[in-house]
Each structure stands twice: as structure tokens, then as C-alpha cells.
C-alpha positions in Angstrom: 0.0 0.0 0.0 2.9 2.3 0.7 4.1 1.9 -2.9 0.7 2.9 -4.2 0.7 6.0 -2.0 4.1 7.0 -3.3 3.0 6.5 -6.9 -0.2 8.5 -6.4 1.7 11.3 -4.7 4.2 11.4 -7.5 1.5 11.6 -10.1 -0.3 14.4 -8.3 2.9 16.5 -8.6 3.9 15.8 -11.9 -17.6 13.6 -12.6 -19.2 12.7 -9.8 -23.0 12.9 -10.2 -23.3 15.4 -7.4 -20.5 17.7 -8.6 -20.7 20.2 -11.5 -19.1 19.2 -14.8 -15.9 21.2 -15.2 -15.6 23.9 -17.9 -13.8 22.7 -21.1 -10.1 23.3 -20.6 -10.2 23.5 -16.8 -6.5 23.6 -15.8 -5.2 20.8 -13.6 -1.7 19.6 -12.8 -2.3 16.1 -14.0 -5.1 13.9 -15.4 -4.8 10.6 -13.7 -6.8 7.5 -14.7 -6.8 4.5 -12.3 -7.5 1.3 -14.3 -8.2 -1.5 -11.8 -8.2 -5.3 -12.7 -11.3 -7.2 -11.6 -10.6 -10.3 -13.7 -11.2 -13.7 -12.2 -7.5 -14.2 -11.8 -7.6 -11.7 -9.0 -8.4 -13.5 -5.8 -10.2 -11.8 -2.9 -7.1 -10.9 -1.0 -5.5 -9.3 -4.1 -8.7 -7.4 -4.9 -9.0 -6.2 -1.3 -5.3 -5.1 -1.2 -5.7 -3.3 -4.5 -8.8 -1.4 -3.5 -7.6 -0.6 0.1 -4.4 0.8 -1.4 -6.2 3.2 -3.6 -8.6 4.3 -0.8 -5.8 4.7 1.7 -3.6 6.6 -0.7 -6.3 9.0 -1.7 -7.0 9.8 2.0 -3.4 10.1 3.0 -2.3 13.6 4.1 0.9 13.4 2.0 -1.2 12.8 -1.2 -3.5 15.7 -0.4 -0.6 18.0 0.4 1.2 17.0 -2.9 -2.0 17.7 -4.9 -2.4 21.1 -3.3 1.3 22.0 -3.9 1.0 21.8 -7.7 0.9 24.8 -9.9 -2.9 24.6 -10.1 -3.4 22.9 -6.7 -5.7 20.3 -8.2 -5.7 17.1 -10.3 -8.4 15.4 -12.4 -9.0 11.8 -11.4 -11.1 9.0 -13.1 -11.4 5.3 -12.1 -12.5 2.2 -13.9 -12.6 -1.5 -13.4 -11.6 -3.8 -16.2 -11.4 -7.5 -17.0 -12.0 -8.8 -20.5 -14.0 -5.6 -21.2 -14.9 -2.4 -19.4 -18.5 -2.1 -18.3 -20.2 1.2 -17.9 -21.1 0.5 -14.3 -17.4 0.0 -13.5 -16.5 3.7 -14.2 -16.3 6.5 -11.7 -16.2 9.6 -13.9 -13.8 12.5 -13.8 -13.6 14.5 -10.6 -11.4 17.3 -9.6 -9.3 16.5 -6.5 -8.3 19.8 -4.8 -8.2 18.9 -1.1 -9.2 16.6 1.6 -13.0 16.7 1.0 -12.8 15.9 -2.7 -10.2 13.2 -2.2 -12.3 11.6 0.6 -15.4 11.8 -1.6 -13.6 9.9 -4.4 -12.1 7.4 -2.0 -15.6 6.8 -0.6 -16.9 6.0 -4.1 -14.1 3.4 -4.6 -14.6 1.9 -1.2 -18.4 1.5 -1.6 -18.1 -0.4 -4.9 -19.3 -4.0 -4.7 -16.7 -6.8 -5.1 -17.2 -8.5 -8.4 -15.1 -10.2 -11.1 -15.4 -11.1 -14.8 -13.7 -13.3 -17.3 -10.7 -12.4 -19.3 -7.8 -10.1 -18.9 -7.5 -7.4 -21.6 -4.8 -5.1 -20.6 -4.9 -3.7 -24.2 -8.7 -3.0 -23.8 -8.1 -1.3 -20.5 -5.3 0.9 -21.9 -7.5 1.8 -24.9 -10.4 2.7 -22.6 -8.1 4.8 -20.4 -6.7 6.6 -23.4 -10.2 7.3 -24.5 -11.1 8.8 -21.1 -8.0 11.1 -21.4 -8.9 12.1 -25.0 -12.4 13.1 -24.0 -11.7 14.8 -20.7 -12.7 18.4 -20.1 -9.3 19.3 -18.6 -6.1 20.9 -19.6 -3.0 19.3 -18.1 0.7 19.1 -18.8 0.7 15.5 -17.8 -1.6 12.6 -18.5 -1.2 9.3 -16.7 -2.8 5.9 -16.7 -2.1 3.7 -13.7 -3.1 0.1 -14.6 -3.0 -2.5 -11.9 -3.4 -6.2 -12.3 -2.1 -9.7 -11.7 -1.9 -11.4 -15.0 -1.0 -11.3 -18.7 -3.2 -10.0 -21.5 -5.2 -13.0 -22.7 -7.9 -11.4 -24.8 -8.2 -8.4 -27.1 -5.5 -6.8 -29.2 -1.8 -7.1 -28.5 -0.7 -4.8 -25.7 2.4 -3.3 -27.3 0.5 -1.6 -30.2 -2.0 0.0 -27.8 0.7 1.0 -25.3 2.9 2.5 -28.1 -0.1 4.5 -29.5 -0.8 5.9 -26.0 2.8 6.8 -25.3 3.0 8.5 -28.7 0.1 10.7 -27.5 2.3 11.7 -24.5 0.4 9.5 -22.0 2.5 8.0 -19.2 1.6 4.4 -18.4 2.5 2.9 -15.0 2.0 -0.8 -14.4 1.1 -1.7 -10.8 1.5 -5.5 -10.3 -0.8 -7.0 -7.6 0.7 -10.2 -6.5 0.4 -11.8 -3.1 
């Protein structure tokens, strides 16, 4: 969990239904997409570790201080769960994180999600979906990042290298967070 906190804090430097949609071009320090593996290869302990790590990191004082210390003092954050595909009900839309209240609200949304899993592991599909979220965001950021966590190889969908290379060519940073117990 400490590694995940460190990574989230670094990314912060470098739409919830109850919140207003940001104006097009709203400046943030980073647009960060959390892509979370819920494939059947994730056992309950791995899934719980993964989720608890994100929730704890978002609530941690160091993360919040790092977000606030950026040029704009805010980041844009989106979250989605993936397996062989990404389902609409597995997405938490973009939200601005600019302090403790917004970080805790986002963490609460992650924490309240039901545990579930689906067949297949399409890392390429997850990267493609995350890239699409970044392309359609209403924000302006000097840095765009996809953190993709998981515990297994791509076994469905297109080859990962082509999707990864296309995202990197668009200036997107991709971080892989292996979840192995």
C-alpha cells in the first residue's frame, strides 16, 4: 500500500454525479486514470489489497498536500474496473481533487463499490479505454497518466504493445502496478 501511496503522490505532482461538470479546458496539474483489474485471476485478497491501497492513498495527508502543492493545486481523477472488457457500471467519472474533501469523496466511491469479477484479462482493452477517457476529458493538463493495476498477462483483445505504443506516442505516461500476493 505504501508503494501505491508513493506513486499516487508522484502523479499528483507531476464527474461525480453530485458535482458540477468542469468547464472545457479547466487547468489541472495532472489527469490521472486509475485502471483496476477485476478479472477472475484476482483472488479476494489481491482485490481487497488493490482497493484498500487506492482508498488509503487518496485519503493520506501526503497525497493531499502534494496535490495542493502543484501549480494549479488540483488534479483530475477517473477510475474504472476492467477484465476482458470495461463495463459502464465500472466507471467513476472524472472528478477534480483539490483537497481533503474531494479526495475523501472519491475514496468513498471506490470503497463503496461491490466486489465482483469477470472473465478475461484485456490489458490492451483497459489501456485503450483509459486513453479514450483522457482524450475526452474536459481538462487541460501538462501530464496525462494511466495507472493500470493487475495480476496477469493479456489473454484477450489486441496485443498490448500496439495500444501501449499509441498511448505513449500521444504523450500519455503508463504505469503498471502488479498486484501479486
